[in-house]
C-alpha positions in Angstrom: 101.6 89.5 95.2 99.8 90.4 98.4 96.1 91.0 98.7 96.8 94.7 99.2 98.9 94.8 96.0 96.0 93.2 94.1 93.5 95.7 95.4 95.8 98.7 94.6 96.2 97.3 91.1 92.4 97.2 90.7 92.1 100.7 92.1 94.7 101.9 89.5 92.8 100.0 86.8 89.6 101.8 87.8 91.4 105.2 87.6 92.9 104.3 84.2 89.4 103.3 82.8 88.2 106.8 83.7 91.2 108.5 82.1 90.5 106.6 78.9 86.7 106.7 79.2 86.8 103.0 78.6 83.9 100.9 79.8 85.6 97.7 78.7 88.4 98.4 81.2 86.0 99.3 83.9 83.9 96.2 83.4 86.9 94.1 84.3 87.1 95.8 87.7 83.5 95.9 88.8 81.5 93.0 90.1 78.2 92.3 88.4 76.3 93.5 91.5 78.4 96.7 91.9 76.6 99.8 93.1 77.5 103.4 93.9 76.0 105.8 96.4 76.1 109.6 95.9 75.6 112.5 98.3 72.1 113.3 97.0 70.9 109.8 97.7 71.2 108.6 94.1 72.2 104.9 93.7 73.6 103.7 90.4 74.4 100.2 89.2 77.2 98.7 87.1 75.4 99.1 83.8 74.6 102.8 84.5 78.2 103.6 85.2 79.5 101.7 82.1 76.9 103.4 79.9 77.6 106.9 81.3 81.4 106.7 81.1 81.6 107.6 77.4 79.3 110.6 77.9 81.5 112.3 80.6 82.9 115.6 79.3 86.7 115.4 78.5 88.8 116.7 81.4 92.2 116.2 82.9 91.7 113.8 85.8 93.9 113.4 88.8 93.2 110.7 91.4 94.8 111.0 94.8 94.8 107.9 97.0 94.8 108.6 100.8 94.4 105.2 102.3 93.9 101.6 101.6 93.3 98.6 103.8 92.5 94.9 103.6 90.2 93.3 106.1 90.1 89.6 105.3 88.0 89.2 102.1 87.1 92.9 102.1 89.2 95.9 101.3 88.7 99.6 101.0 90.5 102.5 99.3 89.9 106.1 100.0 90.8 109.0 97.7 89.9 112.3 96.0 89.2 113.1 92.4 90.2 116.3 90.7 89.0 117.3 87.2 90.6 120.2 85.4 92.5 121.1 88.6 89.3 121.4 90.6 88.4 119.0 93.5 85.3 117.1 92.3 84.7 114.5 95.0 86.1 112.2 97.6 85.3 108.5 97.6 85.5 105.3 99.5 85.7 102.2 97.2 84.9 98.8 98.6 86.4 95.6 97.1 85.6 92.0 97.9 87.3 88.7 97.3 84.8 86.2 95.9 85.8 82.7 94.8 89.5 83.8 95.1 89.1 86.9 92.8 89.1 90.5 94.0 86.5 92.9 92.4 85.0 96.3 93.2 81.6 95.9 94.8 80.7 99.5 95.8 81.7 103.1 96.1 80.5 105.9 98.3 81.0 109.3 96.8 81.0 112.5 99.0 81.5 116.1 98.2 
């Protein structure tokens, strides 16, 4: 399996965790020091995301991936999220290979 295949698999696992509102699945994708940046300047950390996942209102989610690229020990994926047929956000996810293992380390969310 190539590095890109591994990163795309993690990206798909991230999406599935949201579909199932399953913090246990998400925990396997995120690095302990993961953080997210939102358009209003809010920063959230791994624990915040995992705690909040089960409180998200039920919705039909569609993730559309636009691009992905590996740069040595860093990789990015870019996509758009739709909830209930409405575009909610676009995002840039950042992954890093640490000690031979790929994990998500950050996401930047934009409107």
